[in-house]
KEFINU-101744 format. One record per residue (C-alpha): residue number from 1; residue in three letters; x, y, z. Coordinates in steps of 0.001 Angstrom, whole numbers. Each point is the difference from the previous one (the first is absolute). Example, Ala and Ser with C-alpha at 12.3 -4.5 7.8 and 13.67 -1.06 7.14 Angstrom:
residues 2
<sese n="1" res="Ala" u="12300" v="-4500" w="7800"/>
<sese n="2" res="Ser" u="1370" v="3440" w="-660"/>
***
This chain:
residues 350
<sese n="1" res="Met" u="11483" v="-23680" w="-6779"/>
<sese n="2" res="Gly" u="2764" v="1066" w="-2375"/>
<sese n="3" res="Ile" u="1124" v="3606" w="402"/>
<sese n="4" res="Ser" u="2459" v="1492" w="-2456"/>
<sese n="5" res="Lys" u="-903" v="3709" w="168"/>
<sese n="6" res="Pro" u="-1589" v="2405" w="2491"/>
<sese n="7" res="Thr" u="-3245" v="-1601" w="1151"/>
<sese n="8" res="Leu" u="-2587" v="1007" w="2581"/>
<sese n="9" res="Leu" u="-754" v="-2648" w="2617"/>
<sese n="10" res="Ile" u="-3432" v="385" w="1583"/>
<sese n="11" res="Asp" u="-672" v="-1909" w="3205"/>
<sese n="12" res="Arg" u="-3618" v="-1140" w="-277"/>
<sese n="13" res="Glu" u="-373" v="-736" w="3728"/>
<sese n="14" res="Lys" u="1278" v="3421" w="1070"/>
<sese n="15" res="Val" u="-2240" v="1698" w="-2590"/>
<sese n="16" res="Ala" u="-3031" v="-1815" w="1405"/>
<sese n="17" res="Leu" u="878" v="954" w="3578"/>
<sese n="18" res="Asn" u="482" v="3655" w="-970"/>
<sese n="19" res="Ile" u="-3392" v="20" w="-1713"/>
<sese n="20" res="Asp" u="-1685" v="-1599" w="3006"/>
<sese n="21" res="Lys" u="1501" v="2619" w="2287"/>
<sese n="22" res="Met" u="-1262" v="2916" w="-2116"/>
<sese n="23" res="Ile" u="-3444" v="-1528" w="-470"/>
<sese n="24" res="Lys" u="-229" v="-134" w="3797"/>
<sese n="25" res="Thr" u="1136" v="3636" w="292"/>
<sese n="26" res="Ala" u="-2718" v="1150" w="-2412"/>
<sese n="27" res="Ala" u="-2660" v="-2091" w="1715"/>
<sese n="28" res="Glu" u="906" v="1345" w="3446"/>
<sese n="29" res="Ala" u="-227" v="3555" w="-1352"/>
<sese n="30" res="Gly" u="-3365" v="-725" w="-1633"/>
<sese n="31" res="Cys" u="1419" v="892" w="-3402"/>
<sese n="32" res="Ile" u="-437" v="-1309" w="-3517"/>
<sese n="33" res="Phe" u="3242" v="-1712" w="-995"/>
<sese n="34" res="Arg" u="1011" v="1003" w="-3517"/>
<sese n="35" res="Pro" u="3684" v="-1016" w="-252"/>
<sese n="36" res="His" u="2253" v="1690" w="-2502"/>
<sese n="37" res="Phe" u="1304" v="-2497" w="-2543"/>
<sese n="38" res="Lys" u="2762" v="2219" w="-1401"/>
<sese n="39" res="Thr" u="2589" v="-1645" w="2242"/>
<sese n="40" res="His" u="-372" v="-3568" w="-1216"/>
<sese n="41" res="Gln" u="-1603" v="535" w="-3453"/>
<sese n="42" res="Ser" u="-550" v="-3759" w="-132"/>
<sese n="43" res="Lys" u="-3117" v="-1978" w="-843"/>
<sese n="44" res="Glu" u="1429" v="-2901" w="2010"/>
<sese n="45" res="Val" u="410" v="2135" w="3126"/>
<sese n="46" res="Gly" u="-3409" v="1525" w="-715"/>
<sese n="47" res="Lys" u="-1511" v="-3471" w="251"/>
<sese n="48" res="Ile" u="1339" v="-283" w="3560"/>
<sese n="49" res="Phe" u="-1953" v="3154" w="880"/>
<sese n="50" res="Arg" u="-3109" v="-1360" w="-1725"/>
<sese n="51" res="Lys" u="137" v="-3274" w="1941"/>
<sese n="52" res="Lys" u="-49" v="2080" w="3189"/>
<sese n="53" res="Gly" u="-3199" v="1759" w="-1032"/>
<sese n="54" res="Val" u="1356" v="3226" w="-1496"/>
<sese n="55" res="Lys" u="-2261" v="1294" w="-2781"/>
<sese n="56" res="Gln" u="931" v="3664" w="-424"/>
<sese n="57" res="Ile" u="3427" v="1200" w="-1111"/>
<sese n="58" res="Thr" u="2046" v="3107" w="-725"/>
<sese n="59" res="Val" u="2441" v="466" w="-2876"/>
<sese n="60" res="Ser" u="2123" v="2886" w="-1256"/>
<sese n="61" res="Ser" u="-587" v="-26" w="-3761"/>
<sese n="62" res="Val" u="-2570" v="-815" w="-2640"/>
<sese n="63" res="Ser" u="2193" v="-2775" w="-1377"/>
<sese n="64" res="Met" u="293" v="-1552" w="3463"/>
<sese n="65" res="Ala" u="-3779" v="132" w="337"/>
<sese n="66" res="Glu" u="-354" v="-1740" w="-3356"/>
<sese n="67" res="Tyr" u="2492" v="-2683" w="1060"/>
<sese n="68" res="Phe" u="-1916" v="-866" w="3160"/>
<sese n="69" res="Ala" u="-3399" v="314" w="-1678"/>
<sese n="70" res="Glu" u="1157" v="-2802" w="-2307"/>
<sese n="71" res="Asp" u="271" v="-2176" w="3106"/>
<sese n="72" res="Gly" u="-3529" v="701" w="1187"/>
<sese n="73" res="Trp" u="491" v="2997" w="2300"/>
<sese n="74" res="Asn" u="-3064" v="2156" w="-576"/>
<sese n="75" res="Asp" u="98" v="2740" w="2663"/>
<sese n="76" res="Ile" u="3079" v="2115" w="-619"/>
<sese n="77" res="Thr" u="1176" v="3452" w="1093"/>
<sese n="78" res="Ile" u="2763" v="1659" w="-2018"/>
<sese n="79" res="Ala" u="1675" v="2061" w="2728"/>
<sese n="80" res="Phe" u="1989" v="2220" w="-2328"/>
<sese n="81" res="Pro" u="-1026" v="3363" w="-1478"/>
<sese n="82" res="Cys" u="-2163" v="-877" w="-2985"/>
<sese n="83" res="Asn" u="1879" v="184" w="-3296"/>
<sese n="84" res="Ile" u="-2607" v="1303" w="-2444"/>
<sese n="85" res="Leu" u="2107" v="-1112" w="-2972"/>
<sese n="86" res="Glu" u="-1044" v="-3556" w="882"/>
<sese n="87" res="Ile" u="-3728" v="734" w="-246"/>
<sese n="88" res="Asp" u="-631" v="-2702" w="-2612"/>
<sese n="89" res="Ser" u="1579" v="-2654" w="2205"/>
<sese n="90" res="Ile" u="-1860" v="1338" w="3032"/>
<sese n="91" res="Asn" u="-3313" v="-244" w="-1855"/>
<sese n="92" res="Asn" u="723" v="-3539" w="-1136"/>
<sese n="93" res="Leu" u="942" v="-1041" w="3524"/>
<sese n="94" res="Ala" u="-3006" v="1706" w="1597"/>
<sese n="95" res="Lys" u="-2313" v="-2097" w="-2169"/>
<sese n="96" res="Glu" u="1379" v="-3144" w="1658"/>
<sese n="97" res="Val" u="720" v="898" w="3641"/>
<sese n="98" res="Glu" u="-1091" v="2313" w="2784"/>
<sese n="99" res="Leu" u="2665" v="2678" w="-446"/>
<sese n="100" res="Gln" u="958" v="2858" w="2301"/>
<sese n="101" res="Leu" u="2241" v="2790" w="-1253"/>
<sese n="102" res="Met" u="1860" v="2693" w="1899"/>
<sese n="103" res="Thr" u="648" v="3648" w="-743"/>
<sese n="104" res="Asp" u="1058" v="3266" w="1566"/>
<sese n="105" res="Ser" u="-1084" v="2073" w="-2984"/>
<sese n="106" res="Ala" u="-3316" v="1565" w="-971"/>
<sese n="107" res="Phe" u="1309" v="81" w="-3566"/>
<sese n="108" res="Thr" u="424" v="-3787" w="44"/>
<sese n="109" res="Ala" u="-3392" v="-523" w="1628"/>
<sese n="110" res="Asp" u="-1632" v="2166" w="-2662"/>
<sese n="111" res="Phe" u="1749" v="-1986" w="-2741"/>
<sese n="112" res="Leu" u="-1196" v="-3263" w="1515"/>
<sese n="113" res="Ser" u="-3552" v="1287" w="325"/>
<sese n="114" res="Lys" u="-20" v="680" w="-3739"/>
<sese n="115" res="Asn" u="1877" v="-3062" w="-1237"/>
<sese n="116" res="Leu" u="-830" v="-2979" w="2209"/>
<sese n="117" res="Thr" u="-2339" v="-2487" w="-1650"/>
<sese n="118" res="Ser" u="-528" v="-2211" w="3080"/>
<sese n="119" res="Asn" u="-423" v="888" w="3655"/>
<sese n="120" res="Cys" u="3134" v="470" w="2098"/>
<sese n="121" res="Gly" u="400" v="956" w="3614"/>
<sese n="122" res="Leu" u="2211" v="2985" w="758"/>
<sese n="123" res="Phe" u="2190" v="616" w="3023"/>
<sese n="124" res="Ile" u="1512" v="3406" w="680"/>
<sese n="125" res="Lys" u="3632" v="-145" w="1081"/>
<sese n="126" res="Ile" u="783" v="2043" w="3115"/>
<sese n="127" res="Asp" u="3498" v="1194" w="846"/>
<sese n="128" res="Val" u="656" v="-545" w="3718"/>
<sese n="129" res="Gly" u="3562" v="1310" w="-102"/>
<sese n="130" res="Tyr" u="1958" v="-2167" w="-2422"/>
<sese n="131" res="Asn" u="-227" v="2679" w="-2728"/>
<sese n="132" res="Arg" u="1" v="-2412" w="-2922"/>
<sese n="133" res="Ser" u="-3544" v="176" w="-1339"/>
<sese n="134" res="Gly" u="-3372" v="815" w="1498"/>
<sese n="135" res="Leu" u="-2063" v="3013" w="977"/>
<sese n="136" res="Lys" u="48" v="1861" w="3287"/>
<sese n="137" res="Tyr" u="-3118" v="-807" w="1979"/>
<sese n="138" res="Asn" u="-1361" v="3573" w="-189"/>
<sese n="139" res="Thr" u="416" v="697" w="-3710"/>
<sese n="140" res="Pro" u="-3190" v="973" w="-1919"/>
<sese n="141" res="Glu" u="1034" v="-2425" w="-2749"/>
<sese n="142" res="Ile" u="-1336" v="-2859" w="2115"/>
<sese n="143" res="Asp" u="-3553" v="1343" w="-325"/>
<sese n="144" res="Glu" u="500" v="510" w="-3736"/>
<sese n="145" res="Ile" u="940" v="-3641" w="-448"/>
<sese n="146" res="Ile" u="-2903" v="-1266" w="2106"/>
<sese n="147" res="Lys" u="-2501" v="2132" w="-1922"/>
<sese n="148" res="Leu" u="1273" v="-1395" w="-3274"/>
<sese n="149" res="Cys" u="-740" v="-3470" w="1353"/>
<sese n="150" res="Glu" u="-3482" v="966" w="1187"/>
<sese n="151" res="Tyr" u="-1035" v="1063" w="-3487"/>
<sese n="152" res="Asn" u="1435" v="-2966" w="-1883"/>
<sese n="153" res="Asn" u="-1308" v="-3554" w="-254"/>
<sese n="154" res="Asn" u="3392" v="-1519" w="-726"/>
<sese n="155" res="Leu" u="1981" v="1582" w="2835"/>
<sese n="156" res="Thr" u="-854" v="-798" w="3613"/>
<sese n="157" res="Phe" u="1730" v="1752" w="2875"/>
<sese n="158" res="Lys" u="1280" v="-2633" w="2427"/>
<sese n="159" res="Gly" u="2058" v="1861" w="2552"/>
<sese n="160" res="Phe" u="3464" v="1154" w="972"/>
<sese n="161" res="Leu" u="3224" v="-1932" w="-296"/>
<sese n="162" res="Thr" u="3511" v="645" w="1164"/>
<sese n="163" res="His" u="3399" v="-1633" w="346"/>
<sese n="164" res="Asp" u="2330" v="1411" w="2637"/>
<sese n="165" res="Gly" u="3403" v="-495" w="-1582"/>
<sese n="166" res="Arg" u="1607" v="1821" w="2927"/>
<sese n="167" res="Asn" u="-190" v="-3255" w="1921"/>
<sese n="168" res="Tyr" u="2599" v="-1624" w="-2264"/>
<sese n="169" res="Ser" u="2648" v="2304" w="1410"/>
<sese n="170" res="Ala" u="-1368" v="-23" w="3548"/>
<sese n="171" res="Lys" u="2181" v="-939" w="2932"/>
<sese n="172" res="Gly" u="-2218" v="-2472" w="1760"/>
<sese n="173" res="Lys" u="-3495" v="-326" w="1399"/>
<sese n="174" res="Val" u="-239" v="3337" w="1830"/>
<sese n="175" res="Glu" u="632" v="2031" w="-3158"/>
<sese n="176" res="Ile" u="-2413" v="-2182" w="-1975"/>
<sese n="177" res="Glu" u="-2717" v="447" w="2625"/>
<sese n="178" res="Asn" u="564" v="3772" w="-94"/>
<sese n="179" res="Asn" u="-344" v="-2" w="-3810"/>
<sese n="180" res="Leu" u="-3162" v="-2059" w="306"/>
<sese n="181" res="Ala" u="-1483" v="2386" w="2565"/>
<sese n="182" res="Glu" u="698" v="2970" w="-2306"/>
<sese n="183" res="Ala" u="-1649" v="-1779" w="-2913"/>
<sese n="184" res="Ile" u="-3075" v="-888" w="2038"/>
<sese n="185" res="Glu" u="-398" v="3640" w="1049"/>
<sese n="186" res="Ile" u="46" v="975" w="-3680"/>
<sese n="187" res="Phe" u="-2549" v="-2673" w="-867"/>
<sese n="188" res="Lys" u="-2247" v="1049" w="2896"/>
<sese n="189" res="His" u="-549" v="3360" w="-1733"/>
<sese n="190" res="Leu" u="-1141" v="-1856" w="-3096"/>
<sese n="191" res="Lys" u="-2144" v="-2448" w="1957"/>
<sese n="192" res="Gln" u="-1962" v="2847" w="1567"/>
<sese n="193" res="Lys" u="-961" v="1194" w="-3470"/>
<sese n="194" res="Tyr" u="-190" v="-3370" w="-1774"/>
<sese n="195" res="Pro" u="-1060" v="-2544" w="2646"/>
<sese n="196" res="Glu" u="-1128" v="-2631" w="-2505"/>
<sese n="197" res="Ala" u="3296" v="-109" w="-1911"/>
<sese n="198" res="Ile" u="2415" v="-2924" w="194"/>
<sese n="199" res="Tyr" u="3269" v="889" w="1719"/>
<sese n="200" res="Ser" u="2743" v="-2199" w="-1424"/>
<sese n="201" res="Trp" u="3453" v="-299" w="1552"/>
<sese n="202" res="Gly" u="3040" v="-1867" w="-1185"/>
<sese n="203" res="Asp" u="3630" v="-365" w="999"/>
<sese n="204" res="Thr" u="1718" v="-3057" w="1398"/>
<sese n="205" res="Pro" u="1849" v="1613" w="2937"/>
<sese n="206" res="Ser" u="-3103" v="1454" w="1632"/>
<sese n="207" res="Cys" u="-2146" v="-3031" w="-794"/>
<sese n="208" res="Ser" u="2676" v="-2199" w="1582"/>
<sese n="209" res="Leu" u="709" v="2094" w="3101"/>
<sese n="210" res="Ser" u="-2926" v="2231" w="901"/>
<sese n="211" res="Asp" u="-2203" v="-1025" w="2891"/>
<sese n="212" res="Asp" u="-3240" v="1511" w="-1277"/>
<sese n="213" res="Leu" u="-1029" v="356" w="-3665"/>
<sese n="214" res="Ser" u="-3726" v="-3" w="698"/>
<sese n="215" res="Phe" u="-530" v="3541" w="-1302"/>
<sese n="216" res="Phe" u="332" v="-1302" w="-3555"/>
<sese n="217" res="Asp" u="-2440" v="-1998" w="-2100"/>
<sese n="218" res="Glu" u="2572" v="-1719" w="-2186"/>
<sese n="219" res="Leu" u="3648" v="-1089" w="246"/>
<sese n="220" res="Arg" u="2239" v="-390" w="-3069"/>
<sese n="221" res="Pro" u="3510" v="-1078" w="1083"/>
<sese n="222" res="Gly" u="2127" v="-1828" w="-2553"/>
<sese n="223" res="Asn" u="3621" v="-482" w="993"/>
<sese n="224" res="Phe" u="-954" v="-2117" w="3045"/>
<sese n="225" res="Val" u="-442" v="-3091" w="-2173"/>
<sese n="226" res="Tyr" u="3779" v="-156" w="-514"/>
<sese n="227" res="Tyr" u="1411" v="2603" w="2405"/>
<sese n="228" res="Asp" u="3699" v="886" w="-464"/>
<sese n="229" res="Val" u="3087" v="1466" w="1660"/>
<sese n="230" res="Met" u="-1463" v="3509" w="-33"/>
<sese n="231" res="Gln" u="-3068" v="-1185" w="1903"/>
<sese n="232" res="Tyr" u="2233" v="-1860" w="2432"/>
<sese n="233" res="His" u="1976" v="3179" w="724"/>
<sese n="234" res="Ile" u="-3230" v="1968" w="473"/>
<sese n="235" res="Gly" u="-1219" v="-2664" w="2420"/>
<sese n="236" res="Ser" u="-2951" v="-1228" w="-2074"/>
<sese n="237" res="Cys" u="1165" v="-3609" w="-39"/>
<sese n="238" res="Thr" u="2559" v="-2479" w="1218"/>
<sese n="239" res="Leu" u="2609" v="-1484" w="-2322"/>
<sese n="240" res="Asp" u="-1881" v="-3294" w="239"/>
<sese n="241" res="Glu" u="-3005" v="1678" w="-1615"/>
<sese n="242" res="Val" u="1920" v="1085" w="-3106"/>
<sese n="243" res="Ser" u="-1391" v="-2476" w="-2523"/>
<sese n="244" res="Val" u="2199" v="664" w="-3051"/>
<sese n="245" res="Ala" u="3686" v="-234" w="-814"/>
<sese n="246" res="Ala" u="1814" v="576" w="-3274"/>
<sese n="247" res="Ala" u="2146" v="-3044" w="-857"/>
<sese n="248" res="Cys" u="3111" v="1253" w="-1816"/>
<sese n="249" res="Pro" u="2971" v="-1879" w="-1517"/>
<sese n="250" res="Val" u="3457" v="679" w="1416"/>
<sese n="251" res="Val" u="2264" v="972" w="-2924"/>
<sese n="252" res="Ser" u="3197" v="1258" w="1650"/>
<sese n="253" res="Ile" u="1726" v="220" w="3384"/>
<sese n="254" res="Asn" u="2549" v="2613" w="1009"/>
<sese n="255" res="Lys" u="1691" v="-1104" w="3203"/>
<sese n="256" res="Ser" u="2188" v="3095" w="224"/>
<sese n="257" res="Arg" u="-3130" v="2127" w="454"/>
<sese n="258" res="Asn" u="-2168" v="-2634" w="1719"/>
<sese n="259" res="Glu" u="-2531" v="340" w="-2793"/>
<sese n="260" res="Ile" u="-2210" v="-2346" w="-1990"/>
<sese n="261" res="Val" u="-1266" v="1053" w="-3425"/>
<sese n="262" res="Ile" u="-3440" v="-1307" w="-938"/>
<sese n="263" res="Tyr" u="-2072" v="-23" w="-3139"/>
<sese n="264" res="Gly" u="-2668" v="2158" w="1569"/>
<sese n="265" res="Gly" u="146" v="3733" w="-569"/>
<sese n="266" res="Ala" u="-2246" v="3024" w="-99"/>
<sese n="267" res="Val" u="-2117" v="-1487" w="-2795"/>
<sese n="268" res="His" u="-830" v="-2904" w="2309"/>
<sese n="269" res="Leu" u="-35" v="1440" w="3520"/>
<sese n="270" res="Ser" u="-689" v="3704" w="-706"/>
<sese n="271" res="Lys" u="2194" v="2755" w="1384"/>
<sese n="272" res="Glu" u="-2035" v="559" w="3134"/>
<sese n="273" res="Phe" u="2285" v="177" w="3016"/>
<sese n="274" res="Ile" u="92" v="698" w="3700"/>
<sese n="275" res="Ala" u="2613" v="2178" w="1657"/>
<sese n="276" res="Ala" u="444" v="-2495" w="2807"/>
<sese n="277" res="Asp" u="2009" v="-146" w="3215"/>
<sese n="278" res="Asn" u="3693" v="931" w="22"/>
<sese n="279" res="Ser" u="-400" v="2262" w="-3045"/>
<sese n="280" res="Phe" u="-136" v="-2711" w="-2646"/>
<sese n="281" res="Thr" u="-2421" v="-203" w="-2900"/>
<sese n="282" res="Leu" u="-2092" v="-3155" w="-53"/>
<sese n="283" res="Phe" u="-1514" v="-1402" w="-3203"/>
<sese n="284" res="Gly" u="-1053" v="-3338" w="1502"/>
<sese n="285" res="Tyr" u="905" v="-2679" w="2528"/>
<sese n="286" res="Ala" u="1882" v="-3127" w="-1139"/>
<sese n="287" res="Val" u="-1424" v="-3369" w="1062"/>
<sese n="288" res="Lys" u="958" v="-3620" w="-606"/>
<sese n="289" res="Leu" u="-2423" v="-2174" w="-1935"/>
<sese n="290" res="Glu" u="-704" v="-3453" w="1398"/>
<sese n="291" res="Asn" u="-2587" v="-2458" w="-1356"/>
<sese n="292" res="Asn" u="-1783" v="2744" w="-1947"/>
<sese n="293" res="Lys" u="-307" v="2154" w="3141"/>
<sese n="294" res="Trp" u="2278" v="2652" w="1420"/>
<sese n="295" res="Thr" u="1760" v="547" w="3281"/>
<sese n="296" res="Asn" u="109" v="3118" w="2109"/>
<sese n="297" res="Pro" u="2373" v="2612" w="-1456"/>
<sese n="298" res="Ile" u="3674" v="-891" w="117"/>
<sese n="299" res="Asn" u="1436" v="2119" w="2797"/>
<sese n="300" res="Gly" u="1845" v="2951" w="-1528"/>
<sese n="301" res="Ala" u="-857" v="-870" w="-3633"/>
<sese n="302" res="Tyr" u="-1905" v="2505" w="-2092"/>
<sese n="303" res="Val" u="-315" v="1352" w="-3535"/>
<sese n="304" res="Ser" u="2104" v="3159" w="17"/>
<sese n="305" res="Arg" u="-44" v="1061" w="-3661"/>
<sese n="306" res="Leu" u="-2057" v="-566" w="-3122"/>
<sese n="307" res="Ser" u="504" v="722" w="-3673"/>
<sese n="308" res="Gln" u="-2192" v="-1183" w="-2846"/>
<sese n="309" res="Glu" u="735" v="-3750" w="192"/>
<sese n="310" res="His" u="2580" v="-136" w="2810"/>
<sese n="311" res="Gly" u="-678" v="-241" w="3699"/>
<sese n="312" res="Ile" u="2851" v="316" w="2512"/>
<sese n="313" res="Ile" u="-366" v="-1762" w="3330"/>
<sese n="314" res="Asn" u="2251" v="930" w="2906"/>
<sese n="315" res="Met" u="686" v="-3370" w="1598"/>
<sese n="316" res="Pro" u="1855" v="-636" w="3273"/>
<sese n="317" res="Glu" u="3343" v="-1682" w="-613"/>
<sese n="318" res="Ala" u="-1021" v="-3068" w="1998"/>
<sese n="319" res="Glu" u="-2915" v="-601" w="-2387"/>
<sese n="320" res="Leu" u="1801" v="528" w="-3322"/>
<sese n="321" res="Asp" u="1239" v="-3576" w="-301"/>
<sese n="322" res="Asn" u="-3595" v="-1254" w="173"/>
<sese n="323" res="Phe" u="-698" v="1429" w="-3457"/>
<sese n="324" res="Lys" u="1401" v="-512" w="-3473"/>
<sese n="325" res="Pro" u="-1099" v="925" w="-3535"/>
<sese n="326" res="Gly" u="-3033" v="-2017" w="-990"/>
<sese n="327" res="Asn" u="-1549" v="56" w="3478"/>
<sese n="328" res="Ile" u="-3381" v="1654" w="553"/>
<sese n="329" res="Ile" u="-388" v="2540" w="2781"/>
<sese n="330" res="Gly" u="-3205" v="1656" w="1164"/>
<sese n="331" res="Ile" u="-691" v="3712" w="399"/>
<sese n="332" res="Leu" u="-2786" v="1349" w="2201"/>
<sese n="333" res="Pro" u="-1151" v="3062" w="-1958"/>
<sese n="334" res="Ile" u="-222" v="3531" w="1335"/>
<sese n="335" res="His" u="-3292" v="638" w="-1795"/>
<sese n="336" res="Ser" u="-1780" v="-3191" w="-1008"/>
<sese n="337" res="Cys" u="-2561" v="1787" w="-2206"/>
<sese n="338" res="Leu" u="2743" v="1083" w="-2392"/>
<sese n="339" res="Thr" u="1986" v="-3236" w="142"/>
<sese n="340" res="Ala" u="-3147" v="-2044" w="-654"/>
<sese n="341" res="Asp" u="-853" v="2206" w="-2967"/>
<sese n="342" res="Leu" u="3500" v="-326" w="-1453"/>
<sese n="343" res="Leu" u="-24" v="-3788" w="445"/>
<sese n="344" res="Lys" u="-3672" v="-680" w="-766"/>
<sese n="345" res="Asn" u="960" v="-2251" w="-2908"/>
<sese n="346" res="Glu" u="2642" v="-1889" w="2002"/>
<sese n="347" res="Tyr" u="-1383" v="-1484" w="3206"/>
<sese n="348" res="Phe" u="-799" v="-3149" w="1933"/>
<sese n="349" res="Leu" u="-2863" v="-298" w="2473"/>
<sese n="350" res="Ile" u="1419" v="-2448" w="2521"/>
***
């Protein structure tokens, strides 16, 4: 395995264990398991899911749906507000697969009712407090959208879908459980009025930590397949469950500042960060690579700064002499979804 530039290492065994764990969570809750593939965006990783019996998936774009449809996935939900400018691609895709779209707009639903040429399912996005997209549970627009579906052969109302992004900044299980309880109360109002609808839930922290997800019909977590430093800090996973590391060449060492410069910057790792303990900004943990695997984080070593191509690692003085230009060092990413996207053309599944 020759590495000469930033490369994503994907630990196949850890991926498989993470999938097994979430399949069990969904089964215990009595839920359909429709994992989100936006984290890995990999046909090879997708095949691991398929071997474990997964048949239904979630993606975040039309192009991602097309990519996985090429590999035989034929039951796909695009969990992103429908972009009507892609109607031609949507129609082509809907001829080949069972496709579910998502909207929070009666305008979009009306457009789809007039322009779809094949049947698509439609989920209505509900805002449970994240304030990114979605309708409030009591808005009249929900009924408008459902009526448009009732009078159209190519648009079938499926249910309600949400993603509680608040959980990605939560401080542990108690806050996540409180967010979940609030969301369930919101969905209960809808369930009284629409008891036959599918209620679809998806975020990795709650799906990893919550004790009871049985209210929902479907779970759509995505990040769990790789996990990352952010999930570790939330409490969603252990460091041993993080299944990816970015392998980056060492290009310079500054002993006066106890710093290592790597070829691995914002265009490889993203600029996601955590304001961690002791008031420092954390862009990733540094790990040693051994036999194509990685160790636990080097004590006191972390990515402290990023520019476009440069990454700066603060390295304890006692560890500096273990590295020289030309070595490869691993970085556990803050947000694996972004790092995997940035390195999707440079990776090894090991």
